[in-house]
VEXKE-428857 format. One record per residue (C-alpha): x, y, z; residue in one letter; chain; residue number from 1. Coordinates in pm, whole numbers, plus 50000, padded with zeros to 5 digits. Layout:
VEXKE-428857
ATOM       X       Y       Z   resn   chain   resi
ATOM       X       Y       Z      A       A    NUM
...
END
This chain:
VEXKE-428857
ATOM       X       Y       Z   resn   chain   resi
ATOM   50009   49998   49985      M       A      1
ATOM   50116   50408   49936      K       A      2
ATOM   50267   50488   50270      K       A      3
ATOM   50144   50724   50478      L       A      4
ATOM   50257   51110   50513      D       A      5
ATOM   50420   51131   50833      L       A      6
ATOM   50197   51446   50932      A       A      7
ATOM   49852   51280   50794      L       A      8
ATOM   50007   50978   51017      A       A      9
ATOM   50032   51222   51323      A       A     10
ATOM   49672   51369   51282      R       A     11
ATOM   49555   51016   51259      M       A     12
ATOM   49723   50911   51542      S       A     13
ATOM   49613   51199   51735      W       A     14
ATOM   49219   51141   51672      R       A     15
ATOM   49242   50772   51738      G       A     16
ATOM   49340   50799   52061      T       A     17
ATOM   49090   51080   52084      V       A     18
ATOM   48815   50843   51996      N       A     19
ATOM   48945   50541   52152      W       A     20
ATOM   48919   50748   52480      V       A     21
ATOM   48551   50947   52439      K       A     22
ATOM   48451   50594   52260      T       A     23
ATOM   48363   50748   51933      R       A     24
ATOM   48422   50559   51671      P       A     25
ATOM   48740   50479   51532      I       A     26
ATOM   48597   50313   51208      C       A     27
ATOM   48285   50456   51015      M       A     28
ATOM   48085   50306   50725      S       A     29
ATOM   47827   50551   50535      F       A     30
ATOM   47575   50330   50336      E       A     31
ATOM   47519   50573   50039      L       A     32
ATOM   47206   50314   49897      T       A     33
ATOM   47140   49989   49947      H       A     34
ATOM   47086   49958   49563      S       A     35
ATOM   47368   49727   49409      C       A     36
ATOM   47467   49619   49044      T       A     37
ATOM   47533   49345   49187      C       A     38
ATOM   47314   49085   49327      D       A     39
ATOM   47540   48845   49520      C       A     40
ATOM   47494   48506   49652      R       A     41
ATOM   47645   48578   50020      H       A     42
ATOM   47480   48929   50046      C       A     43
ATOM   47149   49076   50163      D       A     44
ATOM   47152   49382   49927      H       A     45
ATOM   47130   49258   49537      G       A     46
ATOM   46975   49432   49331      G       A     47
ATOM   46796   49820   49300      I       A     48
ATOM   46625   49930   49569      K       A     49
ATOM   46430   50231   49573      K       A     50
ATOM   46590   50485   49796      D       A     51
ATOM   46374   50769   49809      N       A     52
ATOM   46513   50854   50173      K       A     53
ATOM   46901   50895   50160      N       A     54
ATOM   47083   51177   50329      L       A     55
ATOM   47244   51464   50112      Y       A     56
ATOM   47600   51555   50113      A       A     57
ATOM   47527   51802   50373      E       A     58
ATOM   47427   51569   50593      D       A     59
ATOM   47688   51334   50544      Y       A     60
ATOM   47926   51672   50593      R       A     61
ATOM   47738   51670   51006      K       A     62
ATOM   47801   51334   51078      L       A     63
ATOM   48147   51297   50964      A       A     64
ATOM   48225   51668   51171      R       A     65
ATOM   47973   51537   51454      D       A     66
ATOM   48148   51222   51507      L       A     67
ATOM   48482   51259   51342      K       A     68
ATOM   48595   50906   51279      P       A     69
ATOM   48971   50836   51187      L       A     70
ATOM   48905   50568   50902      L       A     71
ATOM   48529   50640   50700      L       A     72
ATOM   48370   50393   50465      Q       A     73
ATOM   48191   50475   50183      L       A     74
ATOM   48015   50231   50079      S       A     75
ATOM   47637   50005   50010      G       A     76
ATOM   47522   49877   49841      G       A     77
ATOM   47690   50001   49527      E       A     78
ATOM   47825   50374   49619      P       A     79
ATOM   47923   50457   49281      L       A     80
ATOM   47573   50430   49177      L       A     81
ATOM   47543   50791   49407      R       A     82
ATOM   47489   51072   49138      P       A     83
ATOM   47623   51285   49375      D       A     84
ATOM   47900   51065   49444      L       A     85
ATOM   48148   51410   49463      Y       A     86
ATOM   47998   51540   49619      E       A     87
ATOM   48013   51352   49924      I       A     88
ATOM   48337   51274   49936      I       A     89
ATOM   48419   51686   49950      S       A     90
ATOM   48135   51708   50182      A       A     91
ATOM   48318   51496   50442      V       A     92
ATOM   48692   51502   50369      K       A     93
ATOM   48879   51789   50609      E       A     94
ATOM   49094   52029   50517      K       A     95
ATOM   49344   51840   50727      S       A     96
ATOM   49337   51495   50543      G       A     97
ATOM   49118   51331   50787      L       A     98
ATOM   48925   51056   50791      P       A     99
ATOM   49121   50835   50591      Y       A    100
ATOM   48843   50746   50327      L       A    101
ATOM   48796   50430   50155      I       A    102
ATOM   48513   50370   49822      V       A    103
ATOM   48421   50009   49895      V       A    104
ATOM   48284   49883   49521      T       A    105
ATOM   48199   49576   49327      N       A    106
ATOM   48420   49866   49045      A       A    107
ATOM   48098   49753   48797      S       A    108
ATOM   48102   50143   48774      K       A    109
ATOM   48466   50209   48802      L       A    110
ATOM   48646   50347   48535      T       A    111
ATOM   49055   50516   48545      P       A    112
ATOM   48838   50862   48547      D       A    113
ATOM   48599   50810   48814      V       A    114
ATOM   48892   50654   49035      Y       A    115
ATOM   49151   50928   48925      Q       A    116
ATOM   48792   51210   49030      K       A    117
ATOM   48773   51060   49378      C       A    118
ATOM   49160   51075   49401      I       A    119
ATOM   49180   51406   49354      D       A    120
ATOM   48890   51424   49581      L       A    121
ATOM   49070   51343   49885      G       A    122
ATOM   49009   50956   49856      V       A    123
ATOM   49297   50765   50032      N       A    124
ATOM   49191   50396   49912      Q       A    125
ATOM   48999   50166   49706      F       A    126
ATOM   48869   49835   49816      S       A    127
ATOM   48715   49605   49500      V       A    128
ATOM   48596   49252   49534      S       A    129
ATOM   48732   48970   49417      L       A    130
ATOM   48550   48582   49539      D       A    131
ATOM   48726   48446   49210      F       A    132
ATOM   49048   48436   49029      P       A    133
ATOM   48819   48411   48668      D       A    134
ATOM   48496   48421   48478      E       A    135
ATOM   48338   48235   48864      R       A    136
ATOM   48360   48562   49004      H       A    137
ATOM   48061   48704   48744      D       A    138
ATOM   47886   48410   48880      D       A    139
ATOM   47868   48446   49252      F       A    140
ATOM   47805   48837   49213      R       A    141
ATOM   47496   48751   48953      G       A    142
ATOM   47644   49021   48677      L       A    143
ATOM   47816   48901   48400      P       A    144
ATOM   48122   49040   48240      G       A    145
ATOM   48245   49183   48542      L       A    146
ATOM   48543   48964   48578      Y       A    147
ATOM   48632   49075   48218      S       A    148
ATOM   48596   49428   48390      H       A    149
ATOM   48825   49385   48635      L       A    150
ATOM   49065   49245   48391      E       A    151
ATOM   49078   49532   48195      D       A    152
ATOM   49038   49853   48403      V       A    153
ATOM   49215   49737   48751      I       A    154
ATOM   49556   49714   48518      P       A    155
ATOM   49514   50088   48426      K       A    156
ATOM   49479   50190   48760      I       A    157
ATOM   49737   50016   48935      M       A    158
ATOM   49963   50166   48631      A       A    159
ATOM   49899   50492   48709      K       A    160
ATOM   50161   50446   49043      G       A    161
ATOM   49945   50543   49314      D       A    162
ATOM   49934   50208   49483      N       A    163
ATOM   49613   50270   49665      N       A    164
ATOM   49336   50028   49558      L       A    165
ATOM   49279   49669   49727      V       A    166
ATOM   49110   49370   49576      M       A    167
ATOM   48954   49225   49871      N       A    168
ATOM   48803   48851   49915      T       A    169
ATOM   48569   48699   50115      A       A    170
ATOM   48642   48403   50194      I       A    171
ATOM   48401   48096   50188      T       A    172
ATOM   48348   47760   50170      R       A    173
ATOM   48318   47814   49742      W       A    174
ATOM   48654   48007   49659      N       A    175
ATOM   48800   47838   49950      L       A    176
ATOM   49046   47655   49709      P       A    177
ATOM   49155   47955   49517      H       A    178
ATOM   49271   48211   49775      L       A    179
ATOM   49615   48189   49638      V       A    180
ATOM   49481   48197   49301      E       A    181
ATOM   49324   48513   49377      C       A    182
ATOM   49665   48642   49538      Y       A    183
ATOM   49814   48598   49236      E       A    184
ATOM   49565   48707   49008      K       A    185
ATOM   49578   49047   49169      A       A    186
ATOM   49968   49025   49170      R       A    187
ATOM   49884   49042   48781      S       A    188
ATOM   49689   49329   48807      W       A    189
ATOM   49987   49503   48999      G       A    190
ATOM   49705   49527   49334      A       A    191
ATOM   49722   49467   49698      N       A    192
ATOM   49478   49220   49823      I       A    193
ATOM   49330   49184   50141      S       A    194
ATOM   49102   48868   50266      Y       A    195
ATOM   48806   48850   50531      S       A    196
ATOM   48564   48622   50668      A       A    197
ATOM   48240   48557   50523      Y       A    198
ATOM   47968   48544   50786      T       A    199
ATOM   47609   48411   50750      S       A    200
ATOM   47514   48649   51048      L       A    201
ATOM   47307   48874   50684      R       A    202
ATOM   47199   48613   50466      T       A    203
ATOM   47140   48281   50739      D       A    204
ATOM   47238   48121   50441      D       A    205
ATOM   47515   47831   50599      T       A    206
ATOM   47607   47726   50234      E       A    207
ATOM   47919   47941   50215      Y       A    208
ATOM   48037   47918   50590      T       A    209
ATOM   48380   47684   50626      I       A    210
ATOM   48304   47414   50911      S       A    211
ATOM   48375   47054   50785      S       A    212
ATOM   48763   46870   50891      P       A    213
ATOM   48844   46885   50498      E       A    214
ATOM   48800   47218   50502      D       A    215
ATOM   48958   47335   50776      L       A    216
ATOM   49228   47125   50720      A       A    217
ATOM   49271   47343   50323      L       A    218
ATOM   49168   47641   50473      L       A    219
ATOM   49495   47630   50696      K       A    220
ATOM   49734   47552   50425      E       A    221
ATOM   49612   47856   50228      Q       A    222
ATOM   49648   48080   50558      I       A    223
ATOM   49997   47944   50587      D       A    224
ATOM   50093   47962   50217      R       A    225
ATOM   49962   48353   50206      L       A    226
ATOM   50144   48427   50567      L       A    227
ATOM   50466   48250   50359      E       A    228
ATOM   50396   48508   50021      I       A    229
ATOM   50343   48820   50272      K       A    230
ATOM   50680   48727   50459      K       A    231
ATOM   50860   48761   50139      K       A    232
ATOM   50704   49015   50061      G       A    233
ATOM   50387   48968   49887      G       A    234
ATOM   50135   49268   49863      K       A    235
ATOM   49918   49163   50126      I       A    236
ATOM   49768   49420   50349      I       A    237
ATOM   49634   49174   50600      N       A    238
ATOM   49830   49146   50956      T       A    239
ATOM   49941   48827   51073      D       A    240
ATOM   49709   48846   51360      W       A    241
ATOM   49418   48871   51126      T       A    242
ATOM   49478   48613   50901      L       A    243
ATOM   49534   48359   51146      S       A    244
ATOM   49271   48456   51339      G       A    245
ATOM   49027   48399   51016      T       A    246
ATOM   49159   48056   51022      Y       A    247
ATOM   49040   48081   51441      E       A    248
ATOM   48750   48173   51373      F       A    249
ATOM   48623   47908   51114      F       A    250
ATOM   48789   47653   51369      K       A    251
ATOM   48559   47811   51629      N       A    252
ATOM   48265   47714   51475      G       A    253
ATOM   48220   48102   51324      G       A    254
ATOM   48256   48259   51620      T       A    255
ATOM   48479   48510   51801      M       A    256
ATOM   48494   48661   52095      P       A    257
ATOM   48491   49049   52178      G       A    258
ATOM   48339   49243   51928      C       A    259
ATOM   48353   49577   51982      Q       A    260
ATOM   48065   49669   51717      A       A    261
ATOM   47844   49990   51813      G       A    262
ATOM   48146   50103   52030      K       A    263
ATOM   48486   50129   51784      R       A    264
ATOM   48245   50083   51452      T       A    265
ATOM   47939   50251   51318      L       A    266
ATOM   47696   50173   51043      V       A    267
ATOM   47494   50494   50884      I       A    268
ATOM   47199   50370   50699      N       A    269
ATOM   47092   50543   50368      P       A    270
ATOM   46836   50697   50562      D       A    271
ATOM   47041   50869   50860      G       A    272
ATOM   46985   50577   51112      T       A    273
ATOM   47240   50366   51288      M       A    274
ATOM   47340   50018   51335      R       A    275
ATOM   47660   49892   51532      P       A    276
ATOM   47766   49738   51228      C       A    277
ATOM   47607   49563   50896      S       A    278
ATOM   47521   49207   51022      M       A    279
ATOM   47178   49355   51144      F       A    280
ATOM   46903   49543   51012      D       A    281
ATOM   46910   49790   51329      Y       A    282
ATOM   46783   50120   51316      K       A    283
ATOM   46942   50328   51592      F       A    284
ATOM   46839   50732   51596      K       A    285
ATOM   47227   50821   51732      S       A    286
ATOM   47523   50721   51890      H       A    287
ATOM   47437   50714   52225      E       A    288
ATOM   47154   50487   52179      E       A    289
ATOM   47351   50270   51979      V       A    290
ATOM   47606   50239   52310      K       A    291
ATOM   47307   50221   52550      E       A    292
ATOM   47097   49984   52371      K       A    293
ATOM   47337   49734   52174      F       A    294
ATOM   47705   49774   52287      V       A    295
ATOM   47604   49716   52679      K       A    296
ATOM   47452   49388   52612      T       A    297
ATOM   47624   49287   52329      N       A    298
ATOM   47765   48970   52295      T       A    299
ATOM   47829   48874   51948      C       A    300
ATOM   48095   48658   51822      G       A    301
ATOM   47949   48594   51487      G       A    302
ATOM   48157   48787   51221      C       A    303
ATOM   48559   48811   51175      Y       A    304
ATOM   48500   49086   50866      V       A    305
ATOM   48746   49309   50811      S       A    306
ATOM   48677   49618   51022      I       A    307
ATOM   48630   49398   51291      R       A    308
ATOM   48928   49204   51236      A       A    309
ATOM   49151   49497   51248      Y       A    310
ATOM   48987   49676   51511      L       A    311
ATOM   49060   49351   51776      S       A    312
ATOM   49337   49462   51943      K       A    313
ATOM   49422   49640   52213      G       A    314
ATOM   49478   50017   52145      Y       A    315
ATOM   49885   50041   52138      W       A    316
ATOM   49877   49770   51867      E       A    317
ATOM   49629   49919   51697      L       A    318
ATOM   49824   50215   51666      L       A    319
ATOM   50139   50031   51533      Y       A    320
ATOM   49992   49814   51316      R       A    321
ATOM   49743   50007   51138      N       A    322
ATOM   49915   50380   51092      I       A    323
ATOM   50306   50377   51227      M       A    324
ATOM   50354   50052   51040      E       A    325
ATOM   50232   50259   50705      R       A    326
ATOM   50454   50511   50784      V       A    327
ATOM   50763   50307   50840      I       A    328
ATOM   50744   50010   50621      A       A    329
ATOM   50798   50000   50223      P       A    330
ATOM   50555   50086   50000      S       A    331
ATOM   50464   49758   49855      R       A    332
END
């Protein structure tokens, strides 16, 4: 990934510290729409929806200024469907360079021009889904031609040299044998890659859950190979603990104690209501209500998605691994 500027890293460290102490969210997601160009097998936001109560750019500006997240994701659904996306980016980005801004997209609407406009307005990173290293990606996403579009657009974007686009592979029972191949495909495009664990919480569909001894043995093999690749300088942005933790998550029957949702993370629905994470359809009116009605009684451990995995450690390790390591380590 692209190195962090030292001044920006210092501002990020300070905000992260303040938010940690004040129990404001470290990472927040604005789900700009629940409409999507895809209809993925493992997701509950497929297809086009009637989003007639969506927030406007000024609403997002106020939320970002009030809650002051360190990391802010613009997600969905498919955020590139928003015709006012550029206005939203401009509204939430501060002159200080904060928050660290990530667009999470399936890339069906992504072009080099769209990418560059977003970067120029202050986006720090794109996260693009990759479920399979070939056309099976189209079947899993329910959108013919998507993989060929990725093959065309991702190398063009990476050729710009910014090094701020990450392919993200959600690990399921279906793509389990192909995790290393996904890395190799991302590498061939010049892109970084990260891995996340599928959970059935959103869809209640266990078809894609890894559970059998045979599947777990294959997962261990794939994770070990990825760790070895990473040790040799491979462009895998997961920390070692998140990769190893993914195996432990599935080994433990799809559970991992210690969820900090609602405290360290927060999701804003398209209509402005709030929920602690993207797994459940809550509609709280404020962060204080989230903390009062969810955080105090939360015992859920049913996911190990990327956001949770990155926030699962103590403050000092979190600070080093997610911020300072990006300053001192070579850009991959």
